N, C-alpha and C positions, 0 to 999 in steps of 0.2 A: 608648413610653408616656410622655406628658408628665408633668412634676412637678405635684403638686397646688399650686394657687395660694393656698390659704388653709386654715385649720384650723377651718372652720365647724362648728357643733354637729351631731352625727350625728343624723339623724332617728330617733325612737323606733319600734321595730317595732310594726306594727299588730296587733290581736288578730284575725287571720284564723282561721277554723275550721281545725282540723288534720284533714287527710284522708289522711295517709299510711297505707299498709297496714303491718300488723305484720310480715309476713314479708319477708325480703330475698332477692333472687335471687342465685344464684352468679355469680361474675365472668363477664361476657359470655356468659351462658347463653341459648341460643335454644331454647325448648321446641319439640319436634317437628322439629328440624333433622335431616336424613338424615345417615348416616355420613359422616365427614369425608373419608376417603380412598377414592377410586374405584379399585379394582384391576381395570382393564380390560385384559385381556391378549389380547383377540380380534384386535386389529389395532393397528398402530403409529399413534399420534396424529399428526394433521397438524402440521407445523412452524409455530410461532408466532414470528414475528421482530419485532425492534424492542425498545424499552426498556420495554415494558409499556404498559398502557392509560393514556393521559394525558388522555383526554376522549372525546367521542362518546357512543354509546348506553350507559347504565348497565347493568351486569350482565355485561359481557364479561370473559373470563378475562385475566389479566395475569401477568407474571413477577415473582416475588419473588427478590431476590438478596442474598447475604450470610448468614453463619452465624446471627446473632441473629434476623433476620426469618424465615428458613426454619424454624429450630428452633421458634420460637413458633407458627408456622402448623401444623407437624406435630403439636405437642402440644395444639392447640386442637381439641376434638371438634366444634366448630361450623364448622370450615373444610373445604371440599371441595378436595382436592388432585388435580390432573389428571396432573402429571408431576413427578418429582424427578430432577435431574441433579447428579452429583457427579464431581469429578475423582478419579483414583486416589489422589492425594496427600492430598486433603481427607477422603476417605471414612472412614478409621479413627477420626480424632479426632472427626469429626462424629457418628458412630454412638455413640461413648462419651459424648458430651454429652447425647444424647437420653434422655428419661425414658420414651419409648414406642418400640416396635420400628420400625426403618426400614421404610417400606412396600415391599411386594414389587415395586411398579412402578418403584422407583428404578433409574436407569440410570447407568452409568459413562461419562464423556465426557472430553474434553480442554479445555484453556483456550481454544484457538482456536475450538472449537465454541460455547462459552459467550460468547465475545466477539462471534461472529457473531449469536447470538440476542439478546443483551442490549445490545450496543453496546460498542465498544472502551473507552469511558471509564467504564463501570460497574464499580464495585468489588464483586466477587462472592465472593471468598475461596474459589473453587472449588465453590460451592454455589448452586443455583437451584431454584425450584419454580414450576410453572405452577398458578395457583389461580383459583378462582371468588371473586368478591366475597362478603363476609359477608352473611347474611340481615339485612334491616332489622329494627330493634327499635323499638317504639313508645315515645314519651317516658314515658308512664305506667308502662310496665314497667321502663324504665331507672331511674326514680325510686325503685323498690323497692330498688335497690342503695344501700349507705351511702356517705357522703362528699359533698363539695361538688360543684357543677355548674359547668361552663364553658359559656358561650354566646358564639359567634363571629358577629359582625355583618359579613358579607361579607369575611372573611379568605380571600384567593384563592390565595395561594402554597402549593402542596402541601408544600413543605419546612417552612414555618412551621407548618402544621397538624400535620405529622408530629412536629415538635419539641414542640408543645403536647401532643400525645398522650403523648409520652414523659414529660413533666412530670406530666401527669394520672395516669399509671400510678404514677409514683414517689410522689406525694402522696396517693394513694387517692381520686381523684375518681370520682364515680359514672358520669358520662358527659360527652360534649361535644355540644352542640346547635348545629347550623348551618342556615342557610337553604339550601334545596335549590338555588336559583339563586345565582349569584355565590359558589360554593364549589367546591373541586376534587373531582373524582370520586376514589373509592378506586382507587389505582393504584400503579405502581412507585415513583415519586418520593416520594409520601406515605409508603408503607410502609417505604421505606429509611430515611427520616428518623425514623420512629417506632421503629425498631430493636426490633420485636416488640410494641410497646405497642398496635398495632392489634388484636391478639388479646385484649387485656385490657380496654380501655376502649371501650365502644360509641360509635360516631359516629351521632348521631340527626339525620336530615335532616327539616326541617319547611318547610312552604310559607310560613307567616306567623310571623315571629319575635316580633312584638309579642303575638300571641295565645299563643305558647308561654310568654312571660314571664308572662302572666296565669295560665296553667296552673301555673307554678311558685309564684306568689303564693297561689293557692288551696290549694297543698300546704304553706303556711306557710313558704315558702323566701324569705329576704330577698335581693332582687336588687340587686347593686352594679355600677354601670357604672364601669369603670376608665378615668378620663379626668381632664384638668385641670379646675380650677374647683370642685372639691368638697373634702370633708374629707380628712384623712389616713386611709388604710386602717388600721383597728385591729381585728383579729380579736377581741380580748378584750371589746370593747364589744357584741359579739353575744350574749354570755352563753350560749354553747353552741348558739345557734340555727343551723340549717342555712342555708347561703348559696349563692348563684350569682354568679360573676364574669362580667361581660359585657364583652367586648373588641371594639374596633372594627377596621376595616381598616387595613392597613399605611400607607396614605397619608392617608386622610381621618378616621380615628378613628370614633367612634360617630356614626351618623346621628341626626338630630334626633328622629325618632319613637322610636327605640330609647332614647335618653337620657331622654325623657319617660316611657317605660314602666318605667324602673328606679325602685326605692325610694330609691336613694341614688347620688350620684356621688362617687367617691373616687379618690385617687391613691396610688401606693406612695411611701414615704419615700425621697428621694434627696438626701442632704446635699452631694453633690459638684457638679461643674460641668457635667454633661450635662443637657440639657433633656428627653430622652425615651429610651425603651428600645424595642428590637425587641419586637413583639407576643408572640413566644414567650417572651422573657425576662421580660416583664411578667407573663405568665400564671404562670410558675414562682414569681416573687417573691410575687405575690398569693396563690397557693395555699399557699405556705409560711406566710405571715402568718395565713391562716385556720386551718390545722391546728396551728400552733404554740400557739395559745391556745384551741383547742377540742378 
């Protein structure tokens, strides 16, 4: 994330009509979602190999690995669990961590079997789960949740998106909005980097990012593009108004049309000698600035 080049006066918020609904949805709540855990004991499920779904057709099952990611999935009533694998060594401590009973479909296995399923380089801590991707949520429903919004303009690295999810959960963001194209699918790498935050903060996929920014503006949400050439990001100047931070891709930053659709362009304060920050770090710093003063 580049340094802001100037301290230009901050644009005054417009008097857009407020259209937010009064009731707030529970975190990552998906009305009508079926029971999260499928206890299918009729026959052994087919083996799914590899590191998890990294692309291809959306909606395919993938493997979660690691204590935090699997625990969060099991404790999320909106998540469909197909298999749970635990080593004998990991099982007692993992069961003690859970706030819900371990599903009856949980199997005991060994580390060699997990390595064969997940890849030898995957850090799994003796715990893995085969899951279905979460049900999609509409942007309008996600905006019923409190907190700031993050908008990602073609951020393609799943580890960066996962890290941004983790910061979004830590700072109470309502949701993350991404363009459906030029964004990673929900999969193993993203979920691992999110460390359970995928179960807390909804990922909203949209076709047209500029149109979604207009939707935010109609909800009286001030849209701030994090990029060079604008004012210094200052959450206190918002006066408690809800805001959305818009972050560009790892290499090119914000696209021109995305910049033009934002109410304001601002950069995080960096008094040191670095010219830019990784997009996930910039998201965390920007979110902190918003919640620190609101």
